[in-house]
N, C-alpha and C positions, 0 to 999 in steps of 0.2 A: 510420400516421400519423408525421408529424415532432415529434420532442420539442425543444421550446428550451429543454435544459437545457444545461449546460455541463460542461469533462472538471473534475473535484473534484479527482482523486487522482493524475494523472501527470504526469511529465514526458516531453514528446516532444523527443526529443535528434536536433539536425540539427546535427551536428560536422563543419565542413571547414574550409578554407584561409580566412582570414581572414572568416568569417561563423560564426554560428549563430543559432540560434532553438531555443525549446521552448515548447510549450502547456500551462498548467497555472496551478493560481488557487492562492494560497497563503492565501485566505481564500474563505468560500462565497459571496460576493456580490462580484461584480468589480466594483473600483476602490475597495473598503474596504480600509482597513488597520488596522481595530480588529480585536484579539482577540476569539474568544467567549469571553464572561465569563458569558452570561444564559440562563436557560433558551429564550427566543426564538433566541439563536444555535444553540443545540444544536439544535434544530426545525429551521430551515434546513440544517445540517451534515447531519441525516440525511434529509431531502427529498432533499437533494444526493447522496447517497448511492443513493438510490432510484432516481433519475433517470437513473443511469448503469448498468448491472447488469454492465458490463466488469469496477467494482472490486467488486463483491459477489456471490456466489454464492448462491440460494434465493432466497426472497422476508424480504425485510428487513422491511417494511412488517407482515407477518404477527407476525414474530417479535417485534417491539416494541409491537405495539398490539392482538395477537391476531386482528386483521380479514384476512379474505383478499382484501386490496385490490390493484390493481395503481396504481402513478403511471403515468398515461397521458402526462401532460405537466406540466415545472415551467417557467412563464411569467414569467420574470424581470423583463418589463417591466411586468406588471400585477400581479405578485408574486400570482398566481394558482395553486394546485396543482389538478389536476385528475385526481380517481379514478376507479375502474371497479369495480363489486362484481357479484359472483354473484348474480342474483334470489333464490336460495335463502338468503341470508343476511340474518336478520333485521335488517331494517330500523331499528327503531327503535333496537337496541342498538348497531348500526353507525354511525349518524350520532352517538350519543353519547359511541361511543368513541374517533370520528375527530377531533370538531374541540370546540373550547370553546363554539362557537356553533351549534348544531345548526339553529336557525332561521334563521340566515344562508347555508344550504347554497341552492346554486343549480344546479336540476335540466337534465338535458337533454330534449330534445323528440323523439318520432319522428318522423323524417322520411324515408317511403318504409321503407327499410329499414336505415337508418343512426338514429344519435342526434347531434344537434346544440345544441352550448351556444356561443352567439354566432358566430364565426367557425369555430369547431373541430366537426369532423365525427368521429364514432368508428363504423366499420365492424366491429362487435362485435353479438353476439346474445344473449340470456339475461343480460343485465346491465344495472346503472343505472349514469347518468355522469352527474358532477356534479363540483362544483367550488367551492372553498372559499378563503379567504386564508390564504397560507403561514402566517402570522404564528399562524393560528386551530389550525394542527393539533397535536394534542393526543398528548401523548406525556410520559412517567415518566421523567426523566434518569438515575433509577437501575435501571433496567431492563434485565436482564441477557441478553443473546443469546450463543448458542452454537454452534460451528463445531467441528465432532467428528474428530478425529484417532484413529488407531491408540494413539499411546501416550498423549495428553492431549486435551483439550477444552481451546478457545480461548472465553474467555467473557467477553468486555469488555461494561462497560456502556456505555447509550446516552451517558452523559454523557465515557468515555472515548473512544469514537469519536470526537466532537466535537473532542476536543482532538488526536486526530490531523489531522483534516481541516483544522483551523486552523492543523498544524504546532508548536502549544505544547511539544510534546513532543519532535521534530525537534532533531538540531543546528544545522541549517539551515547559513546563512553564504552565501557566493557559489555561485550555479549553476555557474558553470563556473570554468577556468582555463587559462592559455595553455597548453599541454602542450608547444609545440615551435614552431619558424619554418621555413617553406618560403622561402627565400630571406629578404625583409624582411617576408613575412606571416606572422602569427601563426595558430597552428593550435588552435581550442579544444576542450575536454575537458570533459565533464561532472563535477562535483565530487559525487561517489557518497557521500562523509561525511557529506554535508548530509542525506542519508535515514535517517541511522543514528538511532535511537531514544536520548533522553538516560537515563541509570541512573533508576532508583526509578518508571518508570512502571509503574501498578499491573497493568494486564492483562498486560503481556509479563511482568512479575514473577511473577506467579502460573502463567502458561504454562512458564516455564521453570525453575521449583520443581516442578511437577508432571513435567515430560520427566524431570528428573535423579533426582527420589524422592530416595532415601535417599544415594545416591552422594557422596562428599563429597572423592574424589582429583581434582584439577585435570584431570590427562590425561584420566581416564575421562569426566568431566563434560564438557568441551571434546568428545570423541569422542560423546557420547550427542546433546548437540545438533546435531551435525553430521549423524549417521544420522538425526534427524527430517527436517531440510532437504533431504538430498538422498534420502530416501526417499520423502516424505510430500508434497513440493513438487513438482509439475512443472516441467520445463523447458517454456516456451511460445515456440515457435517464431513463434507471430505477432506476437507484442511486439517479435521482434528482428530488425534487419535493419541489423548491421553494414556489409554492402556500400553502403548508401546511408547510412550514418550516422545511423541512426533507430533507436531504441530506447524501448520503453516501461519507467517506472522507477516502480513502485508504493512506497507508503509500507510498512512492515513488515506492519502489519495489514491491510494490501489483500490482501498477498500469503496471508495466513491464511484471508483471508473468501472468495478464490478457488481457493487451493491450487495457485496454478500462479504461474511466475514467468519472468525470464531470469536470466541470470548477475548482473546488476547488481542487482535485485530481492533474489534469493536470498541474495547476498552481506550485502545492507544487512539481511535478517532476521537471518541468522547472529551478524552483528556487533551486531544490537541485543539478542538473546539473552544474548549474552556480555557486553555494559552491564549487564543486570540482575543478573550474578552479578558483576560485577567481576573478570572473567576477562581477562588481558594479549593484543591482539592487535595485527595492524595491516593496514591495507587495501593491497593490492600492485595497481599498474594495469599494464597490457599494452596495446599497440595497440588490440587488439579484444577485449581483457577484463579482468573485474577479478575479486580472487579475495581469499581471507581467510589469514592467516599465523597461527598463535598461538604462546603461547610454553609451554613446557613441556619434561617429560623423556624423549623421545619415542625409538624405536628409529628412527634415520637408515639405513634401507635404501634408500628411493630418491631420495635427495640432494637432495630439494627444500625447501630450508632458505635462508634469509638472514638474516647477522647486521646489527641495529642496533641503536646504541649499547650496544656490548658484550653484547648477549642475542640468541639466538638463536631464531627463530621459524619453524615448521612448514606448510608448508603443509596449509590443510584446503580441499580444491576440493568447491565446493558444488553443482556440477553433474553432478557422478559419482557416480551411487547406490553406495553399499558403500565409499566412499572411506574408506580407514584412514588416519590422520594417519601420516607416517614410513613407511609402508611402500607404499600403491599407487601403482602408475607408471602415466601415462596414454599411452594412445595419441595421440604427439603428435611433433611433429618439431622442436618447439622445445623449450629449457629453460626451466620454470619460475622455474629458481632464477639464471637468468641474464640472460632478456631481458625481464626488466620497466622500467618506465620512471619510475614515479614510486611513492612508499609514504606513505602517511597513518597516523600514529598517532592514536587515538581521540582526540576532543573538538580536536584541531588540523582543525577544520573549511573553514578556509578557504585553504589553500594546501598540496597534497599537496607532499612533497620529490623533486625530480628525482633519478634516480639520478646518483651523482657518478663 
């Protein structure tokens, strides 16, 4: 059945001569400009994630409520949330666990072999199908979720996830900039720096520290964080279509919740981890790629360095598993230290600097 939900997490880039478009929502309710600061807003944010599994792996609802429920549909027009739960689940416990007003639950009726609730039909068996007011969805903002990795577990609270989905903890800024001109027509490119997380975001700070452990050498810290991104975050070719000027760009928490991403999303995650520990880096833009370069004292055997404001930065390629900063050479016909077009310092979120 069709889900009348919305894309809450990604920017779909369409970058070309004199035009651009992207699909995303900076807030969980389309048309709203208010930031989420209440538990009701947190509720909407979590339902939005549950409505679009492209941005979270596993059963988020079960993680935050304890109920093996599936959000079948989130109807924004009526503010109704439609759920199904296995018949084997204790119904009295389920209804008290999922909603503040269990007596207001509307149950589907069996029509032939299907379950019908208003004009919505669910073709499933051995489940209960029901709907509640979305604002009645019961959730504890301090519930902690867990996404497991080899090196550490990412464990954001519900409240922290809501802060991501509303962009409260992202650099933000302009979504695009004029990269160049084709004749007199501007060619636009996404501002990937807008997707980087600000310093001091609690869930990423905890995660970065867990990956680093007791290491205090800046160069080795940068490499540890890069090892995580390159080896434990899969490159997702389904979200990457540079040939048609399209790419899905996830927020850093969404990369961790799905364990896969494009070069842009992997770079934003790595930059966000560096932000949490205060290590210096720049984002470097290419015609069809973006990379992170970090400062440090590395052995420069691959030549992938850029000097900016008198400081040398070394390429930390997030899409190449096992990439060693300052050493690994890429199988490419281009020169990463030469063929870049724009550079962006952390916090300079609006205007990447063109190569002079």
